N, C-alpha and C positions, 0 to 999 in steps of 0.2 A: 722822305716818305717812301713807302713801298706797298706792294700789294701781293696777295696770294690766292690761289684757287685750290679748293679741295674737292675731289671727285667723290661722288657717292654711288654706291652700288644700286641702291633703291631709292627713288625720289621720296617715298613715303617716310624714309628715315629722318628727313628734314623735321617733321613734327616732333619726333623723339628727341632730336638734338636740340631743337629750339625750345621745346617744353610747351606745356598747355598755356596758351595766351602769350607764348614767347617769354616765359619767365626765365628760362635758362639763357636765352639770347640776351635778355636785358641785363642779367648779372654778369656775363662775360663782357659785354660792351662797356658797362659801367666800371668794371673792375680793371680792364686793360686799356680803356680809351680808345677803342678801334670802331671802325665801321664795318658792319657785317650784314651781308645780304645773301639770300638763298633763292635759287631758281632751279626748277627741274631737277637735275642730278648733280648739282655742285654748289658749294659755299664760296662766296667771294669776300675777302678780307682786305681792308685798307687801313693804313695808319703808319706810326712811326716803326722803324725797322724792328727794334726789340719787341715792341707790342705785337706786331704781326707775326713774329716768330713765336711769341708766347701763345697767341691765339691759335695759330696753326697746330701747335703741340697740344693744346687743350682739346680742340676738336677731334684730333686723331686719337687721343686717348678716350674721349667720350664715344667716339665711333665704336672702339673695341668694347666698351662696357655695354653700349646699346645692342650690339650684335650678339653679345653673350646673354644679356638678361632681358632684352626686349623693351625695358623702360629705364629711365634715368630719374633719380630723386634729386631734390635741391641739395641734400647732403653730399651726394657723389660729385655734383658739379662743384660745390665749393671745396671739396677735398682736392679734386684735380686742379682746380686753380691755385690752391695753396701749395700743392706739390710742384707745379710748373713754375710758379713765380717766386717760391721761397718765402711768401708772406702769409701770415695767418689771416683767413677769411672768417668773417662772422657767419656762422652756419644757421640757416633757417630750417628748423625741424618740422616736418609735417606732424600735426596734432594726432594723438589717438583719437579714434571717433567716439569720444566721451566728453561730456560737459557736466559741471557741477556749478550751480548758481551762476550759469551763463559763461563760466570761465573754461576755455578749452584746456585739456591736459596734454602736454607735449613734452618730448625730450628737450632738455635745455643745453645739453653739450654733445660733442661728437661721440663721446664714449656711451652716453645714455642712448643715443640714435642707433649705435651698433647693437646695444642690449635689446631694444624694442625690435629691430629687424631680426635679431636671432630668434626671439620668441615667436615672431611671425613665421619664420622658416623652419624651426626645428621643434621636435616634440619633447626634447630634454635639453634644458639650458641651465648651466651653472654661471653664476655671476658672483665674482669676488671683488672687494674693494673696501676702502675705509668707510667710516660713519659719514652719513650725509650725502652719499652719492646717488640715492634714489633707487637702491636695489629692491627694497620691499615695495616702496610706493608705486613704481612703474609696473611691477609684477602684478600687484593687486589691480591697477588700472586696467591692465591687459585682460585679467581674469573677468573683471566686471563687464568689459566690452564684449568678451567672448559669450558671457551669459546672456547679456541683453540681445545679442544677435543670434542666440539660440545655436551657437557652435558647440557649446558643451552644455550639459544638464545641471551641473552643480559646481561650486567652488569649495575647495577643501584647503583651509589655511592651518598649517602645522608648525609647531615650535617644540624643540626639545626643552624639558623642564629642568634646566641647569641654572643654578643661582650664580649671580655675577660676583662671587667673592664673599658674600655675606650669607649667614643662615637665616631663613625665614622662620624655621620653627614649625610647630604644629599650627597651621592656619585654621581659624574658625570657619564654620559654615559647611554648606554641602559641597559636592564635587565641583560644581561650576564655579562656586566662590573660591575654591582652593586653587583652580587653574587659571582663573581670570588675570592674575598678575603677570603670568607668563605669556598670555595671549593678547595682552592689552596693546602692544605695539601694532599688532595686525589689525585690531579693531580701530585703532586711531587712524591707520591708513584707509581702511574702508570707509570711515566716516567723512574722509575728503572727497569721496565720489558719490556717496548715497546718504539720504537723510535717515534719522534714527528709526522712523516708523517702517521704512522700506527694509532697512537691515533686520529689524524684528521680525517682519513678516516673512522675509526670505529665510531667516534662521528657523522659524517655526515650521515652514514648508520643506525644510531640509535642502534648500538651494544653496544655502551657505552653511558650511560647518567649520567650526574652530576647535581644534582638538590638540592635546599634547602628542608628541611623536609616539610615546609608548602605546597609545591607543590605536595605532595603525596596524599593529600586528594582526595577521590572519585576514585581512581585508583584501578585496580586489576592487579597483575603482575604474569604472568604464565611463567614458564620455564626461570626464571631469577635468577641471583645471586645478592642480595640486601646487601649492606654494610651501616650500620648507624654508623657513626663516631662521636665522642665527645657526646655520648649518655647521659652522665651525665647532659647535659644541655637541656634534654627534660623534659617536664612536664608529669604528669601521663596521661593526656588526649592525648598528642602528641604521647607518646609511644604506647598507645592502638591503636590510629590511624595507625601508622606505621605498627605494627605487624599484624593488620588485613588486610593489603594489600596483604597478602601472598596468592598466587594462586597455581595452580597445578604445580608440578615439580620445585617449587621455593625453594631456600636456602637463608636463612638470617643469617647474622652475625651482631651483635650489640656490639660496644666496647666503653670503656670509662674509665676515671680515676675519681674515686668517691672522690678524694681529691681536685679536681680542678673544683668544681661546680660554674658556673657564673650566676646561676638563682637568681632572687630577694630573699631576706631573707624570710623565712617562706614558701617558695615554694618547695614542695617535688620533689626530682629528680625522673623522670620516670624510670631511669636505676635502682635505689636502690629499687623502689617500684616493678618493674617487676622481678627482681632477686628473691625477696621474694614471689611473687605471683605464679611464674611459676615453682617453685621448685617441683620436683616430676612428672612433666607432661612428658609423654613419647615422645621422639623425641627432647627434650630440653636438652642442656648441658651448664653448667656454668664453665668457666675456670678462676681462679684467679691467675694472675701473680703477682710477688713481685720484690724486689730490685735485687735478684740474677738473674733475667731475663733481666735486663737492658743491652742492647747491643750497646748503643751509646758511646761517649767519657766516659772514665773511671771516669771523674769528675761528670757525671750525677748521678751515684750511690751515690756519697758523698753528693751532692746537695739535692737529694731526702731525704737521711738520716737525714741530719741536719734540714730540714724543718719538717720532721715528729717528730723528737725530740722536736722541739720547740712548736708543737701544744698542747701537754698535759700541758706545762708550761703555755700556755695562758689560758687554760680552768681552771687551778687552781688559 
């Protein structure tokens, strides 16, 4: 058995380190099997030698994060524990402040949590990753939350009208009927958070707009939450056109799967081009999700994996 004491600069930082209702403290105790107490300007730790050493390192790293950001999230505590111990911790993600049918909407993986945090903290966010990682779903959820909290005045959902390998021909009906197949995935995501009548009412009031990318030209969007979905199918010129629609108080989220480009051969994807060009610009963030972030049917992970393994063989 051993013990250690960690000094604190500010006694008030105990609340930040231990978390609301000691949620961070309980996680550290349960994960490491140590006894932890805090009083005035120090934290006291008792337990087995290795556990005390791990707990000391965890609190030292959390002190740095707390001094830098002022708050600690459950995700950050789990990440530090995982880094120090070398063990994967189950991460509890804070829900987005949105519920549908009594069910809270929340990130379900560490990658998704980074995505949601990036949207909170940046005005322009790019998210790339395979199918099923929640790129569109979480962006729409964040947009609906911002609209209900009156942070923005409208939601604009955008998709390039590019067919996935097959020709749809001359579709019958009016303009809305022709573009509906392209916008359907965005509408499906929206229906996970709002009922049909509410969507219809918001659409009629122009609080929600769903349009093909081509119809964005010439517009300036102020106080809007714009989501460009399937962005891997934009050209470089189209991506530039979309990004320059950004007005005052507007937030933009651009998502796509770089392995499923349906553009003609030798046409550079605007998504890949923009990720490279915008790197380092203040206010921009790029979150790359991977197979571990897939939250659809468990077979989707396996399907993505086998297709990714096949690509290098074809190139060889």
